[in-house]
BASEKOL-543666 format. One record per residue (C-alpha): residue in one letter; residue number from 1; x, y, z. Coordinates in nm, 2 decimals. Layout:
BEGIN
<atom 'A', NUM, <X, Y, Z>>,
...
END
This chain:
BEGIN
<atom 'M', 1, <-2.61, -1.40, 1.22>>,
<atom 'N', 2, <-2.31, -1.58, 1.37>>,
<atom 'R', 3, <-2.26, -1.61, 1.74>>,
<atom 'R', 4, <-2.03, -1.31, 1.77>>,
<atom 'G', 5, <-2.28, -1.11, 1.57>>,
<atom 'R', 6, <-2.56, -1.20, 1.81>>,
<atom 'I', 7, <-2.35, -1.10, 2.11>>,
<atom 'V', 8, <-2.27, -0.76, 1.96>>,
<atom 'D', 9, <-2.64, -0.71, 1.86>>,
<atom 'A', 10, <-2.75, -0.78, 2.22>>,
<atom 'L', 11, <-2.52, -0.52, 2.37>>,
<atom 'R', 12, <-2.58, -0.24, 2.13>>,
<atom 'V', 13, <-2.79, 0.07, 2.22>>,
<atom 'R', 14, <-3.02, 0.12, 1.93>>,
<atom 'P', 15, <-2.99, 0.46, 1.77>>,
<atom 'G', 16, <-3.28, 0.68, 1.87>>,
<atom 'S', 17, <-3.38, 0.44, 2.16>>,
<atom 'P', 18, <-3.32, 0.47, 2.53>>,
<atom 'A', 19, <-3.01, 0.30, 2.67>>,
<atom 'G', 20, <-3.23, 0.14, 2.93>>,
<atom 'L', 21, <-2.94, 0.09, 3.19>>,
<atom 'A', 22, <-3.18, 0.02, 3.47>>,
<atom 'E', 23, <-3.31, -0.28, 3.28>>,
<atom 'R', 24, <-2.98, -0.41, 3.16>>,
<atom 'D', 25, <-2.82, -0.70, 3.36>>,
<atom 'T', 26, <-2.47, -0.63, 3.50>>,
<atom 'R', 27, <-2.38, -1.00, 3.51>>,
<atom 'W', 28, <-2.50, -1.14, 3.17>>,
<atom 'S', 29, <-2.71, -1.39, 3.35>>,
<atom 'D', 30, <-3.05, -1.33, 3.19>>,
<atom 'G', 31, <-3.00, -1.54, 2.87>>,
<atom 'G', 32, <-2.82, -1.46, 2.55>>,
<atom 'E', 33, <-2.50, -1.63, 2.41>>,
<atom 'L', 34, <-2.33, -1.65, 2.75>>,
<atom 'G', 35, <-2.64, -1.64, 2.97>>,
<atom 'G', 36, <-2.83, -1.90, 3.16>>,
<atom 'L', 37, <-2.51, -2.05, 3.31>>,
<atom 'T', 38, <-2.39, -2.09, 3.67>>,
<atom 'E', 39, <-2.11, -1.84, 3.77>>,
<atom 'P', 40, <-1.83, -2.10, 3.73>>,
<atom 'Q', 41, <-1.97, -2.21, 3.39>>,
<atom 'L', 42, <-2.01, -1.85, 3.28>>,
<atom 'D', 43, <-1.65, -1.77, 3.38>>,
<atom 'A', 44, <-1.52, -2.08, 3.19>>,
<atom 'A', 45, <-1.72, -2.00, 2.88>>,
<atom 'A', 46, <-1.60, -1.64, 2.89>>,
<atom 'R', 47, <-1.24, -1.74, 2.92>>,
<atom 'V', 48, <-1.27, -1.96, 2.61>>,
<atom 'L', 49, <-1.44, -1.68, 2.42>>,
<atom 'L', 50, <-1.17, -1.43, 2.53>>,
<atom 'K', 51, <-0.88, -1.66, 2.43>>,
<atom 'E', 52, <-1.04, -1.71, 2.08>>,
<atom 'G', 53, <-1.09, -1.33, 2.06>>,
<atom 'V', 54, <-0.74, -1.23, 2.16>>,
<atom 'S', 55, <-0.59, -1.47, 1.89>>,
<atom 'Q', 56, <-0.83, -1.34, 1.62>>,
<atom 'L', 57, <-0.76, -0.98, 1.72>>,
<atom 'S', 58, <-0.39, -1.02, 1.66>>,
<atom 'D', 59, <-0.47, -1.12, 1.29>>,
<atom 'A', 60, <-0.73, -0.84, 1.26>>,
<atom 'Q', 61, <-0.48, -0.58, 1.38>>,
<atom 'E', 62, <-0.23, -0.70, 1.12>>,
<atom 'L', 63, <-0.49, -0.66, 0.84>>,
<atom 'L', 64, <-0.59, -0.32, 0.97>>,
<atom 'W', 65, <-0.23, -0.21, 0.96>>,
<atom 'A', 66, <-0.15, -0.36, 0.63>>,
<atom 'S', 67, <-0.46, -0.21, 0.45>>,
<atom 'D', 68, <-0.38, 0.14, 0.59>>,
<atom 'R', 69, <-0.73, 0.24, 0.50>>,
<atom 'Y', 70, <-0.90, 0.27, 0.83>>,
<atom 'A', 71, <-0.82, 0.35, 1.20>>,
<atom 'L', 72, <-1.02, 0.21, 1.50>>,
<atom 'L', 73, <-1.10, 0.42, 1.80>>,
<atom 'V', 74, <-1.22, 0.24, 2.10>>,
<atom 'I', 75, <-1.37, 0.44, 2.38>>,
<atom 'F', 76, <-1.42, 0.32, 2.74>>,
<atom 'Q', 77, <-1.65, 0.49, 2.99>>,
<atom 'A', 78, <-1.76, 0.35, 3.33>>,
<atom 'M', 79, <-1.81, 0.42, 3.69>>,
<atom 'D', 80, <-1.49, 0.38, 3.92>>,
<atom 'A', 81, <-1.36, 0.01, 3.96>>,
<atom 'A', 82, <-1.58, -0.12, 3.66>>,
<atom 'G', 83, <-1.26, -0.28, 3.50>>,
<atom 'K', 84, <-1.16, -0.05, 3.22>>,
<atom 'D', 85, <-0.79, -0.10, 3.29>>,
<atom 'S', 86, <-0.82, -0.48, 3.31>>,
<atom 'A', 87, <-1.03, -0.49, 2.99>>,
<atom 'I', 88, <-0.78, -0.30, 2.80>>,
<atom 'E', 89, <-0.49, -0.51, 2.93>>,
<atom 'H', 90, <-0.65, -0.85, 2.86>>,
<atom 'V', 91, <-0.83, -0.78, 2.53>>,
<atom 'M', 92, <-0.52, -0.62, 2.38>>,
<atom 'S', 93, <-0.27, -0.87, 2.52>>,
<atom 'G', 94, <-0.22, -1.04, 2.18>>,
<atom 'V', 95, <-0.18, -0.73, 1.96>>,
<atom 'N', 96, <0.14, -0.56, 1.85>>,
<atom 'P', 97, <0.19, -0.27, 2.10>>,
<atom 'Q', 98, <0.35, -0.07, 1.82>>,
<atom 'G', 99, <0.01, -0.04, 1.65>>,
<atom 'V', 100, <-0.19, 0.07, 1.96>>,
<atom 'D', 101, <-0.21, 0.40, 2.14>>,
<atom 'V', 102, <-0.38, 0.42, 2.48>>,
<atom 'V', 103, <-0.48, 0.76, 2.60>>,
<atom 'G', 104, <-0.61, 0.84, 2.95>>,
<atom 'F', 105, <-0.79, 1.18, 2.98>>,
<atom 'R', 106, <-0.76, 1.35, 3.31>>,
<atom 'T', 107, <-0.84, 1.70, 3.43>>,
<atom 'P', 108, <-0.78, 1.95, 3.14>>,
<atom 'S', 109, <-0.47, 2.16, 3.15>>,
<atom 'A', 110, <-0.47, 2.54, 3.13>>,
<atom 'E', 111, <-0.39, 2.51, 2.76>>,
<atom 'E', 112, <-0.67, 2.26, 2.70>>,
<atom 'L', 113, <-0.92, 2.48, 2.88>>,
<atom 'D', 114, <-0.83, 2.76, 2.64>>,
<atom 'H', 115, <-0.97, 2.56, 2.36>>,
<atom 'T', 116, <-1.30, 2.39, 2.29>>,
<atom 'F', 117, <-1.37, 2.07, 2.48>>,
<atom 'L', 118, <-1.31, 1.85, 2.17>>,
<atom 'W', 119, <-0.97, 2.01, 2.09>>,
<atom 'R', 120, <-0.76, 1.77, 2.30>>,
<atom 'I', 121, <-0.97, 1.47, 2.19>>,
<atom 'S', 122, <-0.91, 1.55, 1.82>>,
<atom 'K', 123, <-0.53, 1.55, 1.86>>,
<atom 'A', 124, <-0.54, 1.20, 2.02>>,
<atom 'V', 125, <-0.73, 1.03, 1.74>>,
<atom 'P', 126, <-0.53, 0.74, 1.59>>,
<atom 'E', 127, <-0.38, 0.76, 1.25>>,
<atom 'R', 128, <-0.48, 0.51, 0.97>>,
<atom 'G', 129, <-0.38, 0.15, 1.03>>,
<atom 'R', 130, <-0.37, 0.19, 1.41>>,
<atom 'I', 131, <-0.60, 0.12, 1.70>>,
<atom 'G', 132, <-0.65, 0.40, 1.95>>,
<atom 'I', 133, <-0.79, 0.35, 2.30>>,
<atom 'F', 134, <-0.95, 0.62, 2.51>>,
<atom 'N', 135, <-0.97, 0.54, 2.88>>,
<atom 'R', 136, <-1.24, 0.80, 2.95>>,
<atom 'S', 137, <-1.29, 1.06, 2.68>>,
<atom 'H', 138, <-1.49, 1.35, 2.56>>,
<atom 'Y', 139, <-1.79, 1.19, 2.73>>,
<atom 'E', 140, <-1.68, 1.31, 3.06>>,
<atom 'E', 141, <-1.79, 1.66, 2.93>>,
<atom 'V', 142, <-2.15, 1.54, 2.93>>,
<atom 'I', 143, <-2.14, 1.30, 3.22>>,
<atom 'A', 144, <-1.90, 1.41, 3.50>>,
<atom 'L', 145, <-1.97, 1.78, 3.42>>,
<atom 'R', 146, <-2.34, 1.72, 3.41>>,
<atom 'V', 147, <-2.32, 1.58, 3.76>>,
<atom 'H', 148, <-2.09, 1.87, 3.86>>,
<atom 'P', 149, <-2.20, 2.16, 3.65>>,
<atom 'E', 150, <-1.98, 2.39, 3.87>>,
<atom 'W', 151, <-1.68, 2.25, 3.69>>,
<atom 'L', 152, <-1.79, 2.42, 3.38>>,
<atom 'E', 153, <-1.66, 2.75, 3.52>>,
<atom 'A', 154, <-1.31, 2.65, 3.45>>,
<atom 'Q', 155, <-1.39, 2.64, 3.07>>,
<atom 'K', 156, <-1.46, 3.01, 3.06>>,
<atom 'L', 157, <-1.75, 2.96, 2.82>>,
<atom 'P', 158, <-1.96, 3.25, 2.69>>,
<atom 'A', 159, <-2.25, 3.34, 2.92>>,
<atom 'G', 160, <-2.57, 3.15, 2.86>>,
<atom 'D', 161, <-2.82, 2.90, 2.99>>,
<atom 'R', 162, <-2.67, 2.57, 3.13>>,
<atom 'G', 163, <-3.00, 2.38, 3.12>>,
<atom 'P', 164, <-3.11, 2.09, 2.90>>,
<atom 'G', 165, <-3.05, 2.28, 2.58>>,
<atom 'F', 166, <-2.68, 2.33, 2.67>>,
<atom 'W', 167, <-2.63, 1.94, 2.70>>,
<atom 'A', 168, <-2.83, 1.88, 2.39>>,
<atom 'D', 169, <-2.59, 2.11, 2.20>>,
<atom 'R', 170, <-2.30, 1.91, 2.34>>,
<atom 'Y', 171, <-2.46, 1.58, 2.22>>,
<atom 'T', 172, <-2.49, 1.74, 1.88>>,
<atom 'D', 173, <-2.13, 1.85, 1.87>>,
<atom 'I', 174, <-2.01, 1.50, 1.98>>,
<atom 'N', 175, <-2.23, 1.32, 1.72>>,
<atom 'A', 176, <-2.10, 1.55, 1.44>>,
<atom 'F', 177, <-1.74, 1.51, 1.55>>,
<atom 'E', 178, <-1.77, 1.13, 1.55>>,
<atom 'H', 179, <-1.96, 1.13, 1.22>>,
<atom 'H', 180, <-1.67, 1.33, 1.07>>,
<atom 'L', 181, <-1.43, 1.07, 1.20>>,
<atom 'D', 182, <-1.63, 0.79, 1.05>>,
<atom 'R', 183, <-1.66, 0.95, 0.71>>,
<atom 'N', 184, <-1.29, 0.98, 0.69>>,
<atom 'G', 185, <-1.20, 0.63, 0.79>>,
<atom 'T', 186, <-1.18, 0.63, 1.17>>,
<atom 'K', 187, <-1.44, 0.37, 1.31>>,
<atom 'V', 188, <-1.56, 0.46, 1.65>>,
<atom 'V', 189, <-1.68, 0.19, 1.90>>,
<atom 'K', 190, <-1.79, 0.29, 2.25>>,
<atom 'F', 191, <-1.82, 0.07, 2.56>>,
<atom 'F', 192, <-2.00, 0.15, 2.88>>,
<atom 'L', 193, <-1.89, -0.10, 3.14>>,
<atom 'H', 194, <-2.21, -0.16, 3.34>>,
<atom 'V', 195, <-2.11, -0.24, 3.70>>,
<atom 'S', 196, <-2.35, -0.27, 3.98>>,
<atom 'K', 197, <-2.33, -0.06, 4.29>>,
<atom 'D', 198, <-2.28, -0.37, 4.51>>,
<atom 'E', 199, <-1.99, -0.49, 4.29>>,
<atom 'Q', 200, <-1.83, -0.15, 4.30>>,
<atom 'H', 201, <-1.85, -0.17, 4.68>>,
<atom 'R', 202, <-1.69, -0.52, 4.69>>,
<atom 'R', 203, <-1.40, -0.40, 4.46>>,
<atom 'F', 204, <-1.34, -0.09, 4.67>>,
<atom 'M', 205, <-1.33, -0.31, 4.99>>,
<atom 'A', 206, <-1.09, -0.56, 4.82>>,
<atom 'R', 207, <-0.85, -0.28, 4.74>>,
<atom 'L', 208, <-0.85, -0.15, 5.09>>,
<atom 'D', 209, <-0.80, -0.50, 5.24>>,
<atom 'N', 210, <-0.50, -0.58, 5.02>>,
<atom 'P', 211, <-0.19, -0.37, 5.10>>,
<atom 'N', 212, <-0.06, -0.44, 4.74>>,
<atom 'K', 213, <-0.38, -0.30, 4.59>>,
<atom 'E', 214, <-0.45, 0.00, 4.83>>,
<atom 'W', 215, <-0.26, 0.23, 4.60>>,
<atom 'K', 216, <-0.55, 0.18, 4.34>>,
<atom 'F', 217, <-0.81, 0.32, 4.59>>,
<atom 'N', 218, <-0.89, 0.69, 4.58>>,
<atom 'A', 219, <-1.09, 0.82, 4.88>>,
<atom 'A', 220, <-1.25, 1.08, 4.65>>,
<atom 'D', 221, <-1.42, 0.79, 4.47>>,
<atom 'V', 222, <-1.64, 0.74, 4.77>>,
<atom 'A', 223, <-1.77, 1.09, 4.74>>,
<atom 'E', 224, <-1.86, 1.03, 4.38>>,
<atom 'R', 225, <-2.02, 0.70, 4.47>>,
<atom 'A', 226, <-2.27, 0.90, 4.68>>,
<atom 'L', 227, <-2.38, 1.05, 4.35>>,
<atom 'W', 228, <-2.45, 0.71, 4.20>>,
<atom 'Q', 229, <-2.80, 0.79, 4.08>>,
<atom 'D', 230, <-2.69, 1.12, 3.93>>,
<atom 'Y', 231, <-2.42, 0.95, 3.73>>,
<atom 'Q', 232, <-2.65, 0.68, 3.61>>,
<atom 'A', 233, <-2.90, 0.95, 3.49>>,
<atom 'A', 234, <-2.62, 1.13, 3.31>>,
<atom 'Y', 235, <-2.50, 0.81, 3.15>>,
<atom 'E', 236, <-2.85, 0.71, 3.04>>,
<atom 'A', 237, <-2.90, 1.05, 2.88>>,
<atom 'A', 238, <-2.56, 1.06, 2.70>>,
<atom 'L', 239, <-2.57, 0.71, 2.57>>,
<atom 'S', 240, <-2.93, 0.75, 2.45>>,
<atom 'A', 241, <-2.85, 1.07, 2.27>>,
<atom 'T', 242, <-2.51, 0.96, 2.11>>,
<atom 'S', 243, <-2.54, 0.60, 2.01>>,
<atom 'T', 244, <-2.55, 0.63, 1.63>>,
<atom 'D', 245, <-2.51, 0.41, 1.33>>,
<atom 'W', 246, <-2.16, 0.55, 1.28>>,
<atom 'A', 247, <-2.05, 0.54, 1.65>>,
<atom 'P', 248, <-2.26, 0.30, 1.85>>,
<atom 'W', 249, <-2.26, 0.25, 2.22>>,
<atom 'Y', 250, <-2.23, -0.10, 2.37>>,
<atom 'V', 251, <-2.34, -0.17, 2.73>>,
<atom 'V', 252, <-2.13, -0.44, 2.86>>,
<atom 'P', 253, <-2.20, -0.63, 3.18>>,
<atom 'A', 254, <-1.91, -0.56, 3.42>>,
<atom 'D', 255, <-1.98, -0.75, 3.74>>,
<atom 'Q', 256, <-1.76, -1.05, 3.62>>,
<atom 'K', 257, <-1.43, -0.93, 3.46>>,
<atom 'S', 258, <-1.38, -1.24, 3.24>>,
<atom 'V', 259, <-1.73, -1.18, 3.09>>,
<atom 'T', 260, <-1.66, -0.81, 3.03>>,
<atom 'Q', 261, <-1.33, -0.88, 2.85>>,
<atom 'A', 262, <-1.47, -1.16, 2.63>>,
<atom 'L', 263, <-1.76, -0.94, 2.52>>,
<atom 'V', 264, <-1.54, -0.63, 2.45>>,
<atom 'A', 265, <-1.32, -0.85, 2.23>>,
<atom 'A', 266, <-1.62, -0.98, 2.04>>,
<atom 'V', 267, <-1.75, -0.63, 1.97>>,
<atom 'I', 268, <-1.40, -0.51, 1.86>>,
<atom 'L', 269, <-1.36, -0.81, 1.62>>,
<atom 'E', 270, <-1.70, -0.76, 1.47>>,
<atom 'T', 271, <-1.63, -0.39, 1.42>>,
<atom 'I', 272, <-1.31, -0.46, 1.22>>,
<atom 'A', 273, <-1.48, -0.75, 1.03>>,
<atom 'D', 274, <-1.74, -0.50, 0.92>>,
<atom 'M', 275, <-1.48, -0.27, 0.76>>,
<atom 'G', 276, <-1.44, -0.52, 0.47>>,
<atom 'L', 277, <-1.07, -0.50, 0.47>>,
<atom 'R', 278, <-0.85, -0.66, 0.22>>,
<atom 'W', 279, <-0.48, -0.74, 0.20>>,
<atom 'P', 280, <-0.28, -0.50, -0.02>>,
<atom 'A', 281, <-0.26, -0.61, -0.38>>,
<atom 'V', 282, <0.08, -0.66, -0.52>>,
<atom 'S', 283, <0.14, -0.51, -0.87>>,
<atom 'A', 284, <0.26, -0.71, -1.17>>,
<atom 'A', 285, <0.60, -0.53, -1.16>>,
<atom 'V', 286, <0.65, -0.60, -0.78>>,
<atom 'H', 287, <0.54, -0.96, -0.83>>,
<atom 'E', 288, <0.80, -1.00, -1.10>>,
<atom 'A', 289, <1.07, -0.85, -0.89>>,
<atom 'N', 290, <0.97, -1.08, -0.60>>,
<atom 'A', 291, <0.99, -1.38, -0.83>>,
<atom 'R', 292, <1.34, -1.28, -0.93>>,
<atom 'A', 293, <1.44, -1.24, -0.57>>,
<atom 'R', 294, <1.29, -1.58, -0.49>>,
<atom 'K', 295, <1.52, -1.74, -0.74>>,
<atom 'V', 296, <1.82, -1.58, -0.58>>,
<atom 'L', 297, <1.72, -1.71, -0.24>>,
<atom 'E', 298, <1.65, -2.06, -0.37>>,
<atom 'A', 299, <2.00, -2.07, -0.53>>,
<atom 'E', 300, <2.16, -2.01, -0.19>>,
<atom 'Q', 301, <2.29, -2.30, 0.00>>,
<atom 'P', 302, <2.17, -2.27, 0.36>>,
<atom 'S', 303, <2.40, -2.36, 0.63>>,
<atom 'P', 304, <2.32, -2.70, 0.79>>,
<atom 'S', 305, <2.13, -2.68, 1.12>>,
<atom 'P', 306, <2.35, -2.78, 1.43>>,
<atom 'R', 307, <2.29, -3.14, 1.54>>,
<atom 'R', 308, <2.13, -3.19, 1.88>>,
<atom 'G', 309, <2.46, -3.30, 2.04>>,
<atom 'D', 310, <2.63, -2.99, 1.89>>,
<atom 'Q', 311, <2.36, -2.76, 2.04>>,
<atom 'A', 312, <2.41, -2.92, 2.38>>,
<atom 'A', 313, <2.79, -2.86, 2.35>>,
<atom 'L', 314, <2.72, -2.49, 2.27>>,
<atom 'R', 315, <2.49, -2.45, 2.57>>,
<atom 'G', 316, <2.75, -2.61, 2.79>>,
END
């Protein structure tokens, strides 16, 4: 197994096993491919890995587009201020934006509430050859709503128990939906950015202390922060129940953003590599036509390039 494969393996939640969030490091400091380093060393190593990943992802995206066989759906979930936006921005900085769709799911509209909870999600799934990114997703339905079950009233569901069985049924629905996507060529990769409560506090304060960043702060986030343990329990249950062979969860340390971004890039690259993509084959007829076109192009006499002095004169 190569270095990237070892990183991916360490982050994955094993299907059928607990996510074990309480035991997972939020700083990637307990060993592993980037572990055992001082904070400056860790940051430097992560930036190198990210730079490599961004470059390789550009080529991988082109292959994904050209093969037109698969789509990639990348899902981000996290507590507030964990770095979802910056991870998307930095990891995707080298790809062609025409081949990427980013969707942020917010409070459902009246129309969306008159459909099943997966309806609006299904509409946003990327087409073949493209990368789709969900900044929050259908997992809010088994995380935020589990912490706030009173929000279920807006969905006008049939009467029934809202106990453990209700959430287990939703996990089953999600697993079946993602399995359907996988069988039809949409590969699903899911990230939980695992930030510590102390680091969230620091980032909230940094936003409040900076007049140019205060707009990113939402006072309502502090009320949700008071429910930290409830959210951790909801995430633990959801990740444990929905990390599958066809749509695995990856728990990514999020206390140091450069590390988060490097690890996310590594997982995405490994996911695309596992698709076994090939460049489109050119038929004999097309190849023959291309050969004739090449002869025409080779027969042309290209105009001479301007000399350096001429270029300076043109600029002047």
